C-alpha positions as CSV (number, residue, x, y, z in Angstrom):
1,M,0.0,0.0,0.0
2,K,1.4,3.4,-1.0
3,R,1.2,6.2,1.5
4,S,3.2,9.4,2.4
5,S,6.9,8.9,3.2
6,D,8.2,9.0,6.7
7,R,8.0,12.7,7.6
8,N,9.8,12.2,10.9
9,L,12.8,10.7,9.1
10,F,12.8,13.6,6.6
11,I,12.8,16.1,9.4
12,L,15.5,14.2,11.2
13,V,17.7,14.3,8.1
14,L,17.2,18.0,7.6
15,I,18.2,18.6,11.3
16,L,21.4,16.5,10.8
17,T,22.2,18.3,7.6
18,V,21.8,21.8,9.1
19,L,23.8,20.8,12.2
20,G,26.5,19.5,9.8
21,L,26.6,22.8,7.9
22,I,27.0,24.7,11.2
23,A,29.8,22.3,12.2
24,V,31.6,22.7,8.9
25,A,31.3,26.5,9.1
26,D,32.8,26.4,12.6
27,A,35.5,23.8,12.2
28,S,36.8,24.9,8.8
29,A,37.0,28.7,9.4
30,P,40.7,29.0,10.4
31,Q,41.8,26.7,7.5
32,A,39.6,28.5,5.0
33,M,40.9,31.9,6.2
34,Q,44.5,30.8,5.8
35,A,44.0,29.2,2.3
36,F,41.4,31.5,0.8
37,S,41.2,34.6,3.0
38,D,37.5,33.8,3.4
39,K,36.6,32.0,6.6
40,F,33.3,30.8,5.1
41,Y,34.8,29.4,1.9
42,Y,34.3,25.7,2.9
43,A,31.0,26.5,4.5
44,K,29.7,28.0,1.3
45,Q,30.9,25.0,-0.7
46,Q,29.2,22.7,1.7
47,L,26.0,24.7,1.6
48,G,25.9,24.4,-2.2
49,W,26.3,20.6,-2.0
50,A,23.6,20.5,0.8
51,I,21.1,22.3,-1.4
52,V,21.9,20.0,-4.3
53,G,21.6,17.0,-2.0
54,I,18.3,18.0,-0.4
55,F,16.7,18.6,-3.8
56,A,18.1,15.2,-5.0
57,M,16.7,13.6,-1.8
58,I,13.2,15.0,-2.5
59,I,13.4,13.8,-6.2
60,F,14.6,10.3,-5.3
61,A,11.9,10.1,-2.5
62,N,9.3,10.4,-5.3
63,I,10.9,7.8,-7.7
64,P,9.4,4.3,-7.1
65,Y,12.2,2.3,-5.5
66,K,11.5,-0.7,-7.7
67,I,13.1,1.1,-10.7
68,W,16.5,0.6,-9.0
69,E,16.1,-3.1,-9.1
70,K,15.8,-2.9,-12.9
71,L,18.8,-0.6,-13.1
72,A,20.9,-2.4,-10.5
73,V,23.4,-4.0,-13.0
74,P,24.3,-0.9,-15.0
75,I,24.5,1.3,-11.9
76,F,26.9,-1.2,-10.3
77,A,28.9,-1.6,-13.5
78,L,29.3,2.2,-13.7
79,G,30.5,2.3,-10.1
80,V,33.1,-0.4,-10.7
81,I,34.3,1.4,-13.9
82,L,34.8,4.6,-11.9
83,L,36.8,2.7,-9.3
84,V,39.0,1.4,-12.1
85,V,39.4,4.8,-13.6
86,V,40.6,6.3,-10.3
87,L,43.5,3.9,-10.4
88,I,44.7,5.0,-13.9
89,P,47.9,7.0,-13.6
90,G,47.4,10.7,-14.3
91,V,43.6,10.6,-13.9
92,A,43.0,10.7,-10.2
93,T,44.3,13.2,-7.7
94,R,46.7,11.9,-5.0
95,V,46.2,13.3,-1.5
96,M,48.1,12.1,1.5
97,G,49.3,9.0,-0.3
98,A,45.8,8.0,-1.6
99,K,44.2,8.3,-5.1
100,R,40.5,8.7,-4.4
101,W,39.2,11.7,-6.4
102,I,38.5,12.4,-10.1
103,H,38.4,16.0,-11.3
104,W,36.3,17.0,-14.2
105,G,36.6,20.7,-14.5
106,P,35.0,22.3,-11.4
107,V,33.5,18.9,-10.4
108,T,35.3,16.6,-8.0
109,L,34.0,13.0,-7.7
110,Q,34.9,10.4,-5.2
111,P,33.9,7.0,-6.7
112,S,34.3,5.1,-3.5
113,E,31.4,7.1,-2.1
114,L,29.1,6.3,-5.0
115,I,30.0,2.6,-4.9
116,K,28.4,2.3,-1.4
117,L,25.0,3.0,-2.8
118,S,25.4,1.1,-6.1
119,L,26.6,-2.0,-4.3
120,A,23.7,-1.9,-1.8
121,I,21.3,-1.7,-4.7
122,Y,23.0,-4.5,-6.6
123,L,23.1,-6.9,-3.6
124,A,19.5,-6.1,-2.8
125,K,18.7,-7.3,-6.4
126,V,20.8,-10.4,-5.9
127,S,18.9,-11.1,-2.7
128,A,15.5,-10.6,-4.4
129,K,16.4,-13.0,-7.1
130,K,17.5,-15.6,-4.5
131,K,20.9,-16.1,-6.1
132,Q,23.6,-18.4,-4.6
133,S,26.3,-17.1,-2.2
134,L,28.9,-16.5,-4.9
135,A,26.6,-14.0,-6.5
136,F,27.0,-11.9,-3.4
137,L,30.6,-12.5,-2.6
138,I,32.2,-12.0,-6.0
139,P,31.0,-8.4,-6.5
140,L,31.6,-7.6,-2.8
141,F,35.3,-8.7,-2.9
142,L,35.8,-7.1,-6.3
143,V,34.7,-3.7,-5.0
144,C,36.7,-4.1,-1.7
145,G,39.8,-5.1,-3.7
146,L,39.6,-2.0,-6.0
147,I,39.1,0.4,-3.0
148,M,42.0,-1.1,-1.1
149,L,44.2,-0.4,-4.1
150,E,43.5,3.4,-3.8
151,P,44.3,2.7,-0.8
152,D,41.3,3.4,1.4
153,L,41.0,1.0,4.3
154,G,38.2,2.9,6.0
155,T,35.8,2.8,2.9
156,T,36.7,-0.8,2.4
157,L,35.5,-1.6,5.9
158,I,32.3,0.3,5.4
159,V,31.6,-1.5,2.1
160,M,32.4,-4.8,3.8
161,I,30.0,-4.1,6.6
162,I,27.2,-3.1,4.2
163,G,27.8,-6.3,2.1
164,L,28.0,-8.7,5.0
165,V,24.9,-7.3,6.7
166,Q,22.9,-7.5,3.5
167,I,24.2,-11.1,3.0
168,F,23.3,-12.1,6.5
169,M,19.8,-10.6,6.1
170,S,19.4,-12.5,2.8
171,E,19.6,-15.7,4.9
172,I,22.3,-17.5,2.9
173,N,23.9,-20.6,4.4
174,F,25.3,-19.8,7.8
175,F,28.6,-21.7,7.2
176,K,29.1,-19.9,3.9
177,F,28.4,-16.6,5.6
178,M,31.0,-17.3,8.3
179,G,33.4,-18.4,5.6
180,A,32.9,-15.0,3.9
181,I,33.7,-13.2,7.2
182,F,36.8,-15.3,7.7
183,L,38.0,-14.6,4.1
184,A,37.3,-10.9,4.5
185,G,39.3,-10.7,7.7
186,I,42.2,-12.5,6.1
187,G,42.1,-10.3,3.1
188,V,42.0,-7.0,5.1
189,F,44.9,-8.3,7.2
190,L,47.1,-9.2,4.3
191,L,46.4,-6.0,2.4
192,T,47.1,-4.0,5.5
193,I,50.5,-5.6,6.3
194,T,51.7,-5.6,2.7
195,S,51.1,-1.9,2.1
196,E,53.5,0.7,3.7
197,Y,50.7,3.3,3.8
198,R,48.2,1.0,5.6
199,R,50.8,-0.6,7.8
200,S,52.0,2.8,8.9
201,R,48.5,3.7,10.1
202,L,48.1,0.5,12.0
203,M,51.5,0.9,13.7
204,T,50.7,4.5,14.6
205,F,47.6,3.1,16.4
206,L,49.5,0.4,18.2
207,Q,52.5,2.6,19.2
208,M,50.6,5.8,19.9
209,S,53.0,7.4,22.4
210,Q,56.3,6.9,20.5
211,D,56.2,9.8,18.0
212,P,54.0,12.6,19.4
213,L,55.2,15.2,16.9
214,G,55.3,12.9,13.9
215,K,53.0,9.9,13.0
216,D,51.1,10.2,16.4
217,Y,50.5,13.9,16.0
218,H,47.0,13.6,14.5
219,I,45.5,11.3,17.1
220,R,47.1,13.2,20.0
221,Q,45.5,16.4,18.8
222,I,42.2,14.6,18.6
223,L,42.6,13.4,22.2
224,L,43.6,16.9,23.4
225,A,40.3,18.2,21.8
226,L,38.3,15.5,23.6
227,G,40.0,16.2,26.9
228,S,39.5,19.9,26.6
229,G,35.8,19.5,25.9
230,G,35.1,17.4,29.0
231,F,31.5,17.0,30.1
232,W,29.9,20.2,28.9
233,G,32.4,21.5,26.3
234,V,34.2,24.8,26.0
235,G,31.3,26.5,24.1
236,L,30.2,26.8,20.5
237,G,32.8,28.4,18.3
238,L,35.5,28.3,21.1
239,S,37.5,25.3,20.0
240,R,41.3,25.8,20.2
241,Q,42.3,22.7,18.2
242,K,40.6,23.9,15.0
243,Y,43.1,26.7,14.8
244,L,45.4,24.6,12.6
245,F,46.5,22.3,15.4
246,L,44.1,19.5,14.5
247,P,44.6,18.0,11.0
248,E,41.5,17.4,8.8
249,S,39.4,19.4,11.3
250,A,36.5,19.8,8.9
251,T,36.6,16.3,7.4
252,D,37.7,13.1,9.2
253,S,38.2,14.8,12.5
254,I,35.2,17.1,12.7
255,M,33.8,15.0,15.6
256,A,36.8,16.1,17.7
257,V,36.0,19.8,17.2
258,I,32.3,19.1,17.9
259,A,33.3,17.2,21.1
260,E,35.6,20.0,22.2
261,E,32.9,22.6,21.9
262,I,29.7,20.8,23.1
263,G,31.3,18.2,25.3
264,F,30.3,14.6,26.2
265,I,26.6,15.6,26.6
266,G,26.4,17.3,23.2
267,V,28.1,14.4,21.5
268,L,25.7,11.9,23.3
269,V,22.7,13.8,21.9
270,L,24.3,13.7,18.4
271,I,24.8,10.0,18.6
272,L,21.2,9.6,19.8
273,L,20.1,11.4,16.7
274,F,22.0,8.9,14.5
275,G,20.6,6.1,16.6
276,L,17.1,7.4,15.8
277,F,18.0,7.4,12.1
278,V,19.1,3.8,12.4
279,Y,15.9,2.9,14.3
280,K,13.7,4.5,11.6
281,G,15.7,2.7,8.9
282,I,15.2,-0.7,10.5
283,L,11.5,-0.1,10.9
284,I,11.3,0.8,7.2
285,A,13.2,-2.3,6.3
286,K,10.9,-4.4,8.5
287,K,7.8,-3.1,6.9
288,A,9.1,-3.1,3.3
289,P,6.6,-4.8,0.9
290,D,9.2,-7.0,-0.8
291,K,12.7,-8.5,-0.4
292,F,14.4,-6.0,-2.6
293,G,13.1,-3.1,-0.6
294,Q,13.9,-4.8,2.7
295,I,17.5,-5.6,1.8
296,L,18.1,-2.2,0.2
297,A,16.8,-0.4,3.3
298,I,19.0,-2.5,5.5
299,G,22.0,-1.7,3.3
300,I,21.4,2.1,3.4
301,T,20.8,2.0,7.2
302,T,23.9,-0.1,7.8
303,W,26.0,2.2,5.6
304,I,25.1,5.4,7.5
305,G,25.0,3.9,11.0
306,G,28.1,1.9,10.5
307,Q,30.0,4.8,9.0
308,M,29.1,7.0,12.0
309,L,30.3,4.2,14.4
310,L,33.6,3.8,12.6
311,N,34.2,7.6,12.6
312,V,33.4,8.0,16.3
313,S,35.5,4.8,17.2
314,A,38.5,6.3,15.3
315,V,38.1,9.6,17.1
316,I,38.1,8.1,20.5
317,A,41.1,5.8,19.6
318,L,39.2,2.5,19.7
319,I,40.4,1.7,16.2
320,P,43.1,3.2,13.9
321,L,42.3,6.5,12.1
322,T,40.8,5.3,8.8
323,G,39.7,8.6,7.1
324,V,36.0,7.7,7.3
325,P,33.8,10.9,7.1
326,L,31.0,11.5,9.5
327,P,27.7,11.3,7.6
328,F,25.9,14.6,7.2
329,F,28.8,16.4,9.0
330,S,32.2,16.0,7.3
331,Y,33.1,18.4,4.6
332,G,32.8,16.9,1.1
333,G,30.3,17.0,-1.7
334,S,30.4,13.3,-2.8
335,S,29.8,12.0,0.7
336,L,27.0,14.5,1.5
337,V,25.1,14.3,-1.8
338,T,25.3,10.5,-1.9
339,V,24.1,10.1,1.6
340,L,21.1,12.4,0.9
341,V,20.3,10.5,-2.3
342,A,20.3,7.2,-0.4
343,T,18.1,8.7,2.2
344,G,15.7,9.8,-0.5
345,I,15.5,6.1,-1.7
346,L,14.9,5.1,2.0
347,L,12.1,7.6,2.2
348,N,10.5,6.2,-1.0
349,I,10.6,2.7,0.4
350,S,8.8,4.0,3.5
351,K,5.9,5.1,1.2
352,Y,5.1,1.5,0.3
353,S,5.7,0.0,3.8
354,H,3.2,-2.1,5.6
355,V,3.4,-4.5,8.5
356,R,4.8,-7.7,7.1
357,G,2.6,-10.7,7.8
358,N,5.4,-13.3,7.7
């Protein structure tokens, strides 16, 4: 039965997006002033992407989600092609040892952000067609392998989590599922220790106190921000670490600036908002009218919730820094627009939801 989309989820996403814009404007101001003599440079860029993303969310919320099942194969193929293109010498932009971005004139595209949605759509189609386990595992491992070659361990973990949760919810053979987890773990371990870039990040995490002004500098500045914030925070706009002490203050480390300014209580409220998003996503999946809608809703919810957990876990030093952006908050057009588009699809699934009888 078709009805109106989940209005509460729509409002929640708008709240998260607006809070993200405020956070980017705050955290990026010193860096923007130094680089462009305009403290709102990054904020204006993010605002433009947010407007595009919100309009895209509204459009996708009104496109029947079943069309994505028909387009799943070409969408996934395009995503894989872009992942290959980014590895071609001279095409992609290398930043901090990683090749993740393609520039076409004024447009910058990060294919690894787009592949999260295209893979979720493809695996949902595979699940709906009741394919065998290899139909899930081959595309999942192909995508993970290409992303690791960039190299981008953080996005690989997110994609792996999306895929494994979708596979689990598709009810494939338990032993095959556990075998997939084992192979994924072995693969990530081997790719980590055989790459100097990835191995360096792991050793920085394990030996955090040995090089405070070198490899450990980033995480130490994050921990200083967290410690300064304490329970209540130092106040909005009053972060010290954002003044060029904290690397990637508006992207991967934006949660550290947020925690410094609004403290533990403020961060707890923010995490609860994300928790509410995940709860709404699970309800939409539970009430989806068919298998494709159910598995796609689970994939999108897992992506946004899992990415938030990885970002927060890295900031509080539970896992190595992986460069995973905080959904809705971290500066970056590809991430923000793709997340809003995915939310639009989730909203459309909610239009057709009903209480599943069995």
